[in-house]
KOLSELO-9692 format. One line per field, with one value per atom (N, C-alpha, C): residue number from 1; residue in one letter; atom name; x, y, z. Coordinates in Angstrom, 3 decimals, padded with zeros to 6 digits. Example, Ala and Ser with C-alpha at 12.3 -4.5 7.8 and 13.67 -1.06 7.14 Angstrom:
% residues 2
k [1/1/1/2/2/2] $
r [A/A/A/S/S/S] $
a [N/CA/C/N/CA/C] $
east [013.190/012.300/013.200/012.850/013.670/012.900] $
north [-005.690/-004.500/-003.300/-002.250/-001.060/000.030] $
up [007.800/007.800/007.800/007.080/007.140/007.870] $
% end
This chain:
% residues 182
k [1/1/1/2/2/2/3/3/3/4/4/4/5/5/5/6/6/6/7/7/7/8/8/8/9/9/9/10/10/10/11/11/11/12/12/12/13/13/13/14/14/14/15/15/15/16/16/16/17/17/17/18/18/18/19/19/19/20/20/20/21/21/21/22/22/22/23/23/23/24/24/24/25/25/25/26/26/26/27/27/27/28/28/28/29/29/29/30/30/30/31/31/31/32/32/32/33/33/33/34/34/34/35/35/35/36/36/36/37/37/37/38/38/38/39/39/39/40/40/40/41/41/41/42/42/42/43/43/43/44/44/44/45/45/45/46/46/46/47/47/47/48/48/48/49/49/49/50/50/50/51/51/51/52/52/52/53/53/53/54/54/54/55/55/55/56/56/56/57/57/57/58/58/58/59/59/59/60/60/60/61/61/61/62/62/62/63/63/63/64/64/64/65/65/65/66/66/66/67/67/67/68/68/68/69/69/69/70/70/70/71/71/71/72/72/72/73/73/73/74/74/74/75/75/75/76/76/76/77/77/77/78/78/78/79/79/79/80/80/80/81/81/81/82/82/82/83/83/83/84/84/84/85/85/85/86/86/86/87/87/87/88/88/88/89/89/89/90/90/90/91/91/91/92/92/92/93/93/93/94/94/94/95/95/95/96/96/96/97/97/97/98/98/98/99/99/99/100/100/100/101/101/101/102/102/102/103/103/103/104/104/104/105/105/105/106/106/106/107/107/107/108/108/108/109/109/109/110/110/110/111/111/111/112/112/112/113/113/113/114/114/114/115/115/115/116/116/116/117/117/117/118/118/118/119/119/119/120/120/120/121/121/121/122/122/122/123/123/123/124/124/124/125/125/125/126/126/126/127/127/127/128/128/128/129/129/129/130/130/130/131/131/131/132/132/132/133/133/133/134/134/134/135/135/135/136/136/136/137/137/137/138/138/138/139/139/139/140/140/140/141/141/141/142/142/142/143/143/143/144/144/144/145/145/145/146/146/146/147/147/147/148/148/148/149/149/149/150/150/150/151/151/151/152/152/152/153/153/153/154/154/154/155/155/155/156/156/156/157/157/157/158/158/158/159/159/159/160/160/160/161/161/161/162/162/162/163/163/163/164/164/164/165/165/165/166/166/166/167/167/167/168/168/168/169/169/169/170/170/170/171/171/171/172/172/172/173/173/173/174/174/174/175/175/175/176/176/176/177/177/177/178/178/178/179/179/179/180/180/180/181/181/181/182/182/182] $
r [X/X/X/X/X/X/X/X/X/X/X/X/X/X/X/X/X/X/X/X/X/X/X/X/X/X/X/X/X/X/X/X/X/X/X/X/X/X/X/X/X/X/X/X/X/X/X/X/X/X/X/X/X/X/X/X/X/X/X/X/X/X/X/X/X/X/X/X/X/X/X/X/X/X/X/X/X/X/X/X/X/X/X/X/X/X/X/X/X/X/X/X/X/X/X/X/X/X/X/X/X/X/X/X/X/X/X/X/X/X/X/X/X/X/X/X/X/X/X/X/X/X/X/X/X/X/X/X/X/X/X/X/X/X/X/X/X/X/X/X/X/X/X/X/X/X/X/X/X/X/X/X/X/X/X/X/X/X/X/X/X/X/X/X/X/X/X/X/X/X/X/X/X/X/X/X/X/X/X/X/X/X/X/X/X/X/X/X/X/X/X/X/X/X/X/X/X/X/X/X/X/X/X/X/X/X/X/X/X/X/X/X/X/X/X/X/X/X/X/X/X/X/X/X/X/X/X/X/X/X/X/X/X/X/X/X/X/X/X/X/X/X/X/X/X/X/X/X/X/X/X/X/X/X/X/X/X/X/X/X/X/X/X/X/X/X/X/X/X/X/X/X/X/X/X/X/X/X/X/X/X/X/X/X/X/X/X/X/X/X/X/X/X/X/X/X/X/X/X/X/X/X/X/X/X/X/X/X/X/X/X/X/X/X/X/X/X/X/X/X/X/X/X/X/X/X/X/X/X/X/X/X/X/X/X/X/X/X/X/X/X/X/X/X/X/X/X/X/X/X/X/X/X/X/X/X/X/X/X/X/X/X/X/X/X/X/X/X/X/X/X/X/X/X/X/X/X/X/X/X/X/X/X/X/X/X/X/X/X/X/X/X/X/X/X/X/X/X/X/X/X/X/X/X/X/X/X/X/X/X/X/X/X/X/X/X/X/X/X/X/X/X/X/X/X/X/X/X/X/X/X/X/X/X/X/X/X/X/X/X/X/X/X/X/X/X/X/X/X/X/X/X/X/X/X/X/X/X/X/X/X/X/X/X/X/X/X/X/X/X/X/X/X/X/X/X/X/X/X/X/X/X/X/X/X/X/X/X/X/X/X/X/X/X/X/X/X/X/X/X/X/X/X/X/X/X/X/X/X/X/X/X/X/X/X/X/X/X/X/X/X/X/X/X/X/X/X/X/X/X/X/X/X/X/X/X/X/X/X/X/X/X/X/X/X/X] $
a [N/CA/C/N/CA/C/N/CA/C/N/CA/C/N/CA/C/N/CA/C/N/CA/C/N/CA/C/N/CA/C/N/CA/C/N/CA/C/N/CA/C/N/CA/C/N/CA/C/N/CA/C/N/CA/C/N/CA/C/N/CA/C/N/CA/C/N/CA/C/N/CA/C/N/CA/C/N/CA/C/N/CA/C/N/CA/C/N/CA/C/N/CA/C/N/CA/C/N/CA/C/N/CA/C/N/CA/C/N/CA/C/N/CA/C/N/CA/C/N/CA/C/N/CA/C/N/CA/C/N/CA/C/N/CA/C/N/CA/C/N/CA/C/N/CA/C/N/CA/C/N/CA/C/N/CA/C/N/CA/C/N/CA/C/N/CA/C/N/CA/C/N/CA/C/N/CA/C/N/CA/C/N/CA/C/N/CA/C/N/CA/C/N/CA/C/N/CA/C/N/CA/C/N/CA/C/N/CA/C/N/CA/C/N/CA/C/N/CA/C/N/CA/C/N/CA/C/N/CA/C/N/CA/C/N/CA/C/N/CA/C/N/CA/C/N/CA/C/N/CA/C/N/CA/C/N/CA/C/N/CA/C/N/CA/C/N/CA/C/N/CA/C/N/CA/C/N/CA/C/N/CA/C/N/CA/C/N/CA/C/N/CA/C/N/CA/C/N/CA/C/N/CA/C/N/CA/C/N/CA/C/N/CA/C/N/CA/C/N/CA/C/N/CA/C/N/CA/C/N/CA/C/N/CA/C/N/CA/C/N/CA/C/N/CA/C/N/CA/C/N/CA/C/N/CA/C/N/CA/C/N/CA/C/N/CA/C/N/CA/C/N/CA/C/N/CA/C/N/CA/C/N/CA/C/N/CA/C/N/CA/C/N/CA/C/N/CA/C/N/CA/C/N/CA/C/N/CA/C/N/CA/C/N/CA/C/N/CA/C/N/CA/C/N/CA/C/N/CA/C/N/CA/C/N/CA/C/N/CA/C/N/CA/C/N/CA/C/N/CA/C/N/CA/C/N/CA/C/N/CA/C/N/CA/C/N/CA/C/N/CA/C/N/CA/C/N/CA/C/N/CA/C/N/CA/C/N/CA/C/N/CA/C/N/CA/C/N/CA/C/N/CA/C/N/CA/C/N/CA/C/N/CA/C/N/CA/C/N/CA/C/N/CA/C/N/CA/C/N/CA/C/N/CA/C/N/CA/C/N/CA/C/N/CA/C/N/CA/C/N/CA/C/N/CA/C/N/CA/C/N/CA/C/N/CA/C/N/CA/C/N/CA/C/N/CA/C/N/CA/C/N/CA/C/N/CA/C/N/CA/C/N/CA/C/N/CA/C/N/CA/C/N/CA/C/N/CA/C/N/CA/C/N/CA/C/N/CA/C/N/CA/C/N/CA/C/N/CA/C/N/CA/C/N/CA/C] $
east [-025.770/-024.867/-025.536/-025.218/-025.756/-024.644/-024.899/-023.936/-024.313/-023.449/-023.685/-022.831/-023.512/-022.730/-022.066/-020.968/-020.320/-020.404/-019.788/-019.847/-019.046/-018.286/-017.632/-018.152/-018.514/-019.079/-018.103/-018.676/-017.977/-017.338/-017.233/-016.742/-017.876/-017.656/-018.757/-018.191/-019.147/-018.842/-019.844/-019.335/-020.168/-020.359/-021.543/-021.839/-022.400/-021.570/-022.091/-023.178/-024.015/-024.908/-024.112/-023.997/-023.340/-024.299/-024.090/-025.087/-024.196/-024.528/-023.839/-024.606/-023.923/-024.567/-023.476/-023.777/-022.904/-021.572/-021.584/-020.389/-019.380/-019.939/-019.128/-019.979/-019.537/-020.273/-020.055/-020.875/-020.744/-021.131/-020.520/-020.883/-020.349/-020.938/-020.448/-019.562/-018.292/-017.332/-017.297/-017.724/-017.778/-018.736/-019.536/-020.395/-020.399/-019.867/-019.660/-020.960/-022.008/-023.300/-023.821/-023.778/-024.249/-023.339/-021.984/-021.204/-021.393/-021.551/-021.859/-023.149/-024.226/-025.533/-025.584/-024.724/-024.853/-023.775/-022.681/-021.647/-021.346/-020.631/-020.308/-019.560/-019.538/-018.675/-017.271/-016.579/-015.186/-014.585/-013.622/-012.950/-011.660/-011.861/-010.710/-009.862/-008.483/-007.539/-006.540/-006.536/-005.551/-006.014/-005.748/-005.973/-004.621/-004.560/-003.280/-003.606/-002.497/-002.820/-001.539/-001.707/-000.576/-000.938/000.134/000.078/000.848/000.286/001.009/000.732/001.503/001.436/000.772/000.525/-000.120/000.724/000.051/000.586/001.235/001.223/001.735/000.751/001.320/000.477/001.073/000.296/000.612/-000.096/000.675/-000.101/000.519/-000.046/-001.220/-000.903/-001.167/-000.542/-001.583/-001.004/-001.766/-000.858/-001.465/-000.750/-001.212/-000.415/-000.767/-001.277/-001.999/-002.421/-003.072/-002.645/-003.291/-003.038/-002.216/-001.962/-002.746/-003.680/-004.486/-005.262/-005.634/-006.272/-007.528/-008.579/-009.560/-009.427/-009.828/-009.498/-010.786/-010.940/-012.014/-011.211/-011.247/-010.429/-011.269/-010.650/-011.290/-010.238/-010.645/-009.757/-010.166/-009.354/-009.630/-009.452/-008.282/-007.933/-007.583/-008.059/-007.692/-008.585/-007.991/-008.805/-007.931/-008.362/-007.652/-008.632/-007.959/-008.729/-008.286/-009.162/-008.926/-009.334/-008.548/-008.716/-008.618/-009.487/-009.342/-009.447/-008.484/-008.414/-008.709/-009.688/-009.977/-008.952/-008.340/-007.343/-007.879/-009.225/-009.898/-010.053/-009.225/-009.339/-010.706/-011.321/-012.757/-013.794/-013.537/-014.517/-014.848/-016.059/-016.483/-015.891/-015.414/-014.794/-013.321/-012.596/-011.236/-010.512/-009.507/-008.845/-009.480/-010.818/-011.549/-011.242/-011.505/-011.309/-012.536/-012.577/-013.486/-012.588/-013.142/-012.366/-013.421/-013.039/-013.933/-013.054/-013.728/-013.078/-013.506/-012.445/-012.642/-012.071/-012.844/-012.340/-012.875/-012.254/-012.784/-014.200/-014.466/-015.841/-016.971/-016.644/-017.778/-017.761/-016.615/-016.589/-016.941/-016.823/-017.050/-016.018/-016.336/-015.478/-015.563/-014.468/-014.449/-014.026/-014.878/-014.600/-014.020/-012.762/-012.094/-011.910/-012.542/-012.425/-011.100/-010.796/-009.563/-009.628/-008.478/-008.377/-008.262/-007.944/-007.890/-006.546/-006.026/-004.929/-005.501/-004.842/-005.422/-004.339/-004.730/-003.956/-004.675/-003.973/-004.634/-003.672/-004.232/-003.609/-004.007/-003.129/-003.406/-003.817/-004.994/-005.441/-005.426/-005.086/-005.094/-003.732/-003.467/-002.123/-001.575/-002.445/-001.991/-003.174/-002.945/-004.116/-003.649/-004.649/-004.384/-005.397/-004.801/-005.569/-005.526/-006.602/-006.648/-007.487/-007.025/-007.668/-007.533/-008.582/-008.658/-008.314/-007.680/-007.345/-007.720/-007.874/-008.438/-007.310/-006.141/-004.968/-003.666/-002.808/-001.462/-000.713/000.213/001.203/002.243/002.526/003.451/004.357/005.520/006.443/006.724/006.732/007.115/005.900/004.753/003.621/003.169/003.908/003.645/003.954/003.095/003.363/002.555/002.946/002.427/002.328/001.365/001.173/001.488/002.043/002.303/001.015/001.018/-000.154/-000.516/000.538/000.266/000.288/-000.151/-000.184/-001.354/-001.040/-002.117/-003.164/-002.782/-003.924/-005.046/-004.779/-005.794/-006.730/-006.178/-007.032/-007.412/-006.636/-006.903/-006.574/-007.578/-007.394/-007.025/-005.863/-005.429/-005.444/-005.899/-006.038/-004.613/-003.405/-002.263/-001.343/-000.513/000.418/001.548/002.291/003.340/004.431/004.582/005.607/005.180/003.750/003.247/003.165/003.185/003.004/004.316/004.239/005.331/005.062/005.883/005.685/007.074/006.978/008.187/008.963/010.240/011.038/010.430/010.049/009.510/008.143/007.410/006.095/006.375/007.459/007.817/008.379/008.796/009.393/008.122/006.895/005.747/005.671/004.908/004.685/003.763/003.728/002.661/001.589/000.345/-000.887/-000.744/-000.481/-000.417/000.661/001.673/002.715/002.488/001.388/001.247/000.401/000.480/-000.150/-001.682/-002.424/-003.915/-004.466/-005.577/-006.388/-007.320/-007.238/-008.238/-009.721] $
north [017.893/018.693/019.262/020.452/021.044/021.079/020.540/020.477/021.552/022.584/023.699/023.547/023.599/023.669/024.990/025.016/026.264/026.591/027.633/027.985/026.954/026.106/025.079/023.696/023.043/021.641/020.721/020.118/019.115/019.620/020.988/021.635/022.030/021.626/021.857/022.489/023.328/023.836/023.105/022.534/021.713/022.512/022.718/023.389/022.381/022.017/021.064/021.633/020.789/021.188/021.106/022.194/022.381/022.559/021.810/021.777/022.250/023.587/024.228/024.328/024.208/024.381/024.901/024.901/025.435/024.654/023.436/022.572/022.862/023.333/023.495/023.150/022.339/022.021/020.583/020.050/018.801/018.952/018.170/018.120/016.928/016.425/015.370/016.062/015.622/016.237/015.548/014.273/013.466/012.357/012.052/010.899/010.282/009.176/008.629/008.531/008.065/007.903/009.225/010.338/011.525/012.167/011.952/012.400/011.764/010.538/009.698/010.095/010.409/010.758/012.123/013.036/014.479/014.758/014.181/014.535/013.332/012.314/011.095/010.262/008.916/008.008/008.386/008.683/008.893/008.126/007.347/006.552/007.282/007.998/008.516/007.582/007.759/006.701/007.312/008.665/009.261/010.604/010.855/012.159/012.996/014.180/014.955/016.211/016.740/018.007/018.943/020.139/021.125/022.288/022.822/024.019/025.085/026.353/027.324/028.684/029.621/030.900/031.880/033.079/034.207/034.450/034.564/034.982/033.799/032.645/031.412/031.078/031.007/030.627/029.275/028.238/026.902/026.703/026.351/026.151/026.972/026.620/025.910/024.560/023.513/022.206/021.279/020.289/019.153/018.030/016.773/015.723/015.321/014.940/014.619/013.164/013.084/011.792/010.847/009.642/008.609/008.923/009.838/010.131/011.377/011.829/012.957/012.693/013.649/013.549/014.381/013.775/014.596/014.915/016.069/016.534/017.061/016.754/017.424/018.035/019.423/020.157/020.969/021.284/022.079/022.629/023.729/024.271/023.964/023.480/023.105/024.320/025.054/026.275/027.398/028.568/029.762/030.030/030.623/030.995/031.064/030.455/030.507/030.925/031.303/031.578/030.424/029.585/028.359/028.535/028.038/028.278/026.850/026.608/025.461/026.041/025.602/026.055/024.883/025.097/023.950/023.833/022.662/022.298/021.341/021.041/020.111/020.835/020.569/021.301/021.146/019.996/019.800/020.560/021.090/021.827/023.170/023.525/024.967/025.974/025.619/026.483/026.330/025.756/025.533/026.889/026.876/028.095/028.911/028.599/029.423/028.884/029.681/029.166/029.545/028.784/028.989/029.292/030.343/030.786/030.798/030.280/030.146/030.380/031.035/031.169/030.098/029.255/028.199/028.616/028.430/028.776/027.894/028.165/027.297/027.843/029.000/029.479/028.939/029.104/028.723/027.114/026.498/024.999/024.472/025.377/024.783/023.907/022.985/022.220/022.441/022.121/022.379/021.105/020.574/019.441/019.841/019.299/019.642/018.276/018.030/016.865/016.701/015.549/015.429/016.369/016.788/017.734/019.163/019.498/020.803/021.025/022.337/022.734/023.395/023.331/023.767/024.471/025.550/026.210/026.962/027.518/028.349/029.259/030.461/031.507/031.695/031.663/031.807/033.233/033.426/034.909/035.100/034.010/034.165/034.009/034.200/034.051/032.789/031.770/030.335/029.598/028.606/027.776/026.366/025.509/024.033/023.614/023.119/022.775/021.242/020.580/019.173/018.820/017.716/017.290/015.754/015.225/013.936/013.796/012.740/012.599/011.179/011.112/009.715/008.975/009.429/008.766/009.021/008.183/008.378/009.482/010.046/011.021/010.555/010.957/010.488/011.563/011.701/012.851/013.066/011.925/011.982/012.662/012.702/013.350/014.605/015.142/016.469/017.612/018.649/019.760/021.020/022.157/023.392/024.512/025.433/026.607/027.772/028.855/030.050/030.636/030.946/031.455/032.878/033.494/034.936/035.109/033.957/034.079/034.993/036.080/037.110/036.524/035.535/034.801/034.255/033.792/033.105/034.108/035.312/036.451/036.172/035.449/035.226/036.417/036.938/038.153/037.829/037.536/037.214/038.529/038.585/039.746/040.316/039.574/040.056/040.257/041.239/041.497/040.541/040.423/039.439/039.667/040.884/041.165/040.527/040.444/039.915/038.430/037.830/036.313/035.567/034.476/033.568/032.321/031.989/030.711/029.913/028.743/027.974/028.410/028.105/028.240/027.400/026.211/025.212/025.827/026.489/027.016/028.302/029.039/030.146/029.780/028.486/027.875/027.228/027.359/026.694/027.366/026.689/026.979/028.058/028.745/029.660/028.737/029.206/028.392/027.986/028.834/028.505/027.433/027.220/026.179/024.877/024.976/023.800/022.627/021.494/020.346/020.540/020.001/019.987/018.632/018.396/017.173/017.195/016.061/015.968/015.689] $
up [001.528/000.683/-000.486/-000.828/-002.027/-003.117/-004.319/-005.370/-006.467/-006.512/-007.438/-008.696/-009.849/-011.073/-011.254/-011.975/-012.268/-013.678/-014.176/-015.593/-016.498/-015.853/-016.625/-016.365/-017.477/-017.402/-016.540/-015.458/-014.700/-013.430/-013.351/-012.177/-011.209/-009.978/-008.930/-007.678/-007.032/-005.699/-004.823/-003.803/-002.806/-001.576/-001.159/000.054/001.165/002.039/003.203/003.916/004.680/005.568/006.937/007.610/008.818/010.001/010.997/012.129/013.309/013.769/014.850/016.098/017.265/018.503/019.519/020.731/021.835/021.860/021.380/021.441/020.294/019.177/017.997/016.738/015.874/014.681/014.239/013.393/012.762/011.279/010.409/009.090/008.413/007.264/006.502/005.405/005.525/004.478/003.141/003.208/001.952/002.200/001.302/001.265/-000.195/-000.457/-001.845/-002.515/-001.874/-002.622/-003.139/-002.242/-002.727/-003.802/-003.664/-004.683/-006.078/-006.034/-007.222/-007.959/-007.057/-007.733/-008.205/-007.620/-008.006/-009.116/-008.988/-009.951/-010.868/-010.421/-011.109/-010.219/-010.472/-009.712/-009.888/-008.918/-008.883/-007.757/-008.106/-007.048/-006.476/-005.343/-004.835/-004.007/-004.318/-003.717/-002.643/-002.565/-001.749/-001.231/000.052/000.627/000.868/000.465/000.592/001.386/002.083/002.891/002.755/002.698/002.711/003.666/004.153/005.114/004.422/004.287/003.582/004.311/004.153/004.851/003.843/004.301/003.577/002.318/001.244/-000.113/-000.948/-000.320/-001.026/-002.192/-003.392/-004.553/-005.044/-005.023/-005.520/-006.810/-007.895/-009.172/-010.299/-011.421/-011.707/-012.236/-011.386/-011.543/-012.260/-012.876/-013.378/-013.864/-014.054/-014.486/-015.902/-016.785/-018.135/-018.422/-019.472/-019.973/-018.925/-019.028/-018.219/-016.695/-016.359/-014.922/-014.425/-015.353/-014.976/-013.668/-012.918/-011.583/-011.463/-011.004/-010.482/-009.087/-008.518/-007.238/-006.550/-005.257/-004.402/-003.253/-003.295/-002.381/-001.459/-000.291/000.656/001.671/002.459/003.508/004.800/005.724/007.023/008.024/007.698/008.460/007.499/007.703/006.858/005.732/004.688/003.502/002.279/001.147/-000.080/-001.212/-002.250/-003.471/-004.466/-004.844/-005.571/-007.082/-007.960/-009.374/-010.072/-011.076/-011.967/-013.419/-014.288/-015.619/-016.568/-017.505/-018.407/-019.480/-019.545/-020.509/-021.561/-021.592/-022.605/-023.952/-024.857/-026.191/-026.753/-026.569/-027.205/-026.405/-025.324/-024.464/-024.929/-024.810/-025.168/-024.227/-023.123/-022.231/-022.081/-023.200/-023.130/-022.858/-021.844/-021.444/-020.495/-020.218/-019.185/-017.782/-016.802/-015.445/-014.511/-013.427/-012.344/-011.085/-010.354/-009.193/-007.951/-006.844/-005.689/-004.487/-003.482/-002.163/-001.342/-000.821/000.183/001.603/002.588/003.870/005.001/006.156/007.284/007.621/007.348/007.636/006.723/005.477/004.542/004.256/004.559/004.470/003.113/002.120/000.667/000.267/-000.734/-001.391/-002.839/-003.531/-004.964/-005.652/-006.663/-007.385/-008.725/-009.020/-010.287/-011.067/-012.107/-012.877/-013.593/-014.137/-014.980/-016.083/-016.492/-017.661/-017.370/-016.032/-015.666/-014.895/-015.067/-014.236/-012.983/-011.906/-010.551/-009.772/-008.985/-008.206/-007.147/-006.064/-005.059/-004.479/-003.888/-003.328/-001.841/-000.980/000.461/000.845/001.352/001.728/003.206/004.004/005.492/005.992/007.352/007.793/007.584/007.656/007.407/006.866/005.992/005.506/005.465/005.977/005.753/004.738/003.692/002.482/002.349/002.035/001.873/000.654/000.006/-001.160/-001.439/-002.083/-002.471/-003.910/-004.322/-005.751/-006.204/-007.400/-008.003/-008.721/-008.686/-009.380/-008.714/-008.932/-008.152/-008.751/-007.870/-008.313/-009.150/-010.379/-011.243/-011.743/-011.052/-011.370/-012.862/-013.611/-015.100/-015.814/-015.289/-016.004/-015.405/-014.452/-013.845/-014.742/-014.641/-015.397/-014.733/-015.260/-014.724/-015.711/-015.532/-016.348/-015.437/-015.886/-015.208/-014.599/-013.323/-012.598/-013.129/-013.607/-014.149/-015.625/-016.276/-017.751/-018.141/-018.871/-019.219/-020.085/-020.909/-021.723/-020.954/-019.714/-018.911/-018.188/-017.950/-017.394/-015.881/-015.246/-013.751/-012.995/-012.364/-011.463/-010.054/-009.758/-008.391/-007.650/-006.318/-005.619/-004.927/-005.206/-004.697/-006.010/-005.834/-007.004/-007.006/-008.147/-008.152/-007.090/-006.635/-005.571/-004.196/-004.030/-002.738/-002.767/-003.940/-004.004/-003.829/-003.000/-002.747/-003.486/-004.498/-005.157/-005.375/-005.765/-005.899/-007.243/-007.257/-008.451/-009.543/-009.228/-010.172/-010.810/-010.097/-010.544/-011.426/-011.085/-011.991/-013.259/-013.417/-014.671/-015.437/-014.977/-015.663/-017.114/-017.859/-019.308/-019.428/-020.579/-020.836/-021.436/-021.232/-021.668/-023.086/-024.033/-025.379/-025.717/-024.805/-025.013/-024.198/-023.465/-022.515/-023.129/-022.436/-022.805/-022.708/-023.563/-023.555/-023.552/-023.059/-023.134/-024.257/-024.969/-026.204/-025.735] $
% end
């Protein structure tokens, strides 16, 4: 695997080594020892999976305080545009974001440490999205920021009319009013 640093400290794009032949392909999707040596020791405790159709935008989600989660995300089927927004007030990149395309073709993974909001937009007919987390889901600590907050400057490739999101996500806070990590 190749671990690529992004413009934001702690956020990585991981390119697996894929071995193709007439039968299909093989790859290591996760190897704890490599992850620990290239990024940091993170103890993932749960794997989650979602299936969404074209235009679905999930996010920008995060959990506050002691329930914050690091995530290792990837797409098994389809294609998404994935975004991580830095909510760490002490960070030089506070309020900035990293955007990466994840697909079944490129097999990239995206590591998002604690202290970030996260979301993705489905660009294919359907996408199966899977991710590891290092902390339990805590509904009382759940929060979100509006995906279309102009202060964040995220350039989604679909207009608001084309995006399908939840009522809950539409009620997300504006960045300037949201929770930040110290």
